[in-house]
N, C-alpha and C positions, 0 to 999 in steps of 0.2 A: 492425500486427503481431499485436495481441492480439484484434482483431475485436470490440471492445466498442461496442455500439450504444446511443446515448442514447435512452431511451424517450420523452422529451419531443419530440425532433426526428426520430427514426427515421434519424439519420445517425450516422456514426462519432463517438464521444464525444470532446470536446475539454476535458472537465472531469472531476473526480472526483465522480461522482454520489452518493457516500456522505458527502461533506464539505459541510456547509451546504446540504442539499437544500431545495427549496421545501416548504412544509407539505403533507403528504399524499403526497409523492413516494415515500417508503419505506413498505413494508407494515406496519411496526411503529413506533409513536411512540417517541421517545427513543433510537433506535438509530443515529443518524448519528454519524460519527466525532467531530465537534466536541462533541456532547452526551455521548458516552461518555468522551472525554478530560476534560470538565468534571466528570464523576462520579468520576474517579479511575482509570479503566481505563488500563492501560499498553499502548502499541502499540510493537512492534519491527519495524523494516524490515531484512530480511536482506541484509547486505552481499554475501554470496556470490551471492544471486539478482540483486541489482542489478548486480554485476559481470558475471555470466553473460549476463543478458538485454540489458543495454546493449551488450555486445560483439556479440551477434547482430544487434541493431538497427544498430549501427555498420557491420557487415559488409554487411548488406542495403542500406544507404543510402550505402555507400562513404564513411564518415566515420571520424574518428579515435576508436577505442574509449575512450581516456582522456577525451576531450572529452565524449563522450556520457555516460559514467559521472559526470563532474563535474556535468553538467547535471541528471542524474537525482538526484544527491545534493542539489543545490541546491533541487530541487522536493519534497523530503520535507516533508510537512505539519508545521506548527508543533506541538510537543508530542510528536512521534514521535521515537523514538531508533533510530538505525542500530546494529544489533548485528552482531558478527562473523559469526554464523550463526544463522538462525532456529531450527534444530534444537537447537543449543547453548543458546540463550536459553530455549526451552521446557523443556529438561531442567533448567537451573539454577532456573527458577521452580518446577518440580515438586519439586525438592529442598528448596525452602523452603515447601512446603505448598500451592502453587497447583495447579489442575487445568486440563487442556486438553481440549477436545472439538471435533473437526472434523466438521461435519455437512453436507458438501457433496459 
């Protein structure tokens, strides 16, 4: 559904390429999810996005949306927090002095 190709295999990805990558796999050292978590970076997974996209996947695959959503929630990486809304979480962090920059 997301059309993510694994650069190592040139096939659809079956892993999170940013979590515990092989040495040299990412363009910048120290920027993998596990390394950032270890340095104190906080990651939030948007519950609204999980609910929306798991519902689309469920519909496309003729599956139960609640089961797909539960599966996705169970797959959230260790150390990441599911937040009610990503926009809400960024806003709350900014209120406490954090900054956010999206460069993509």
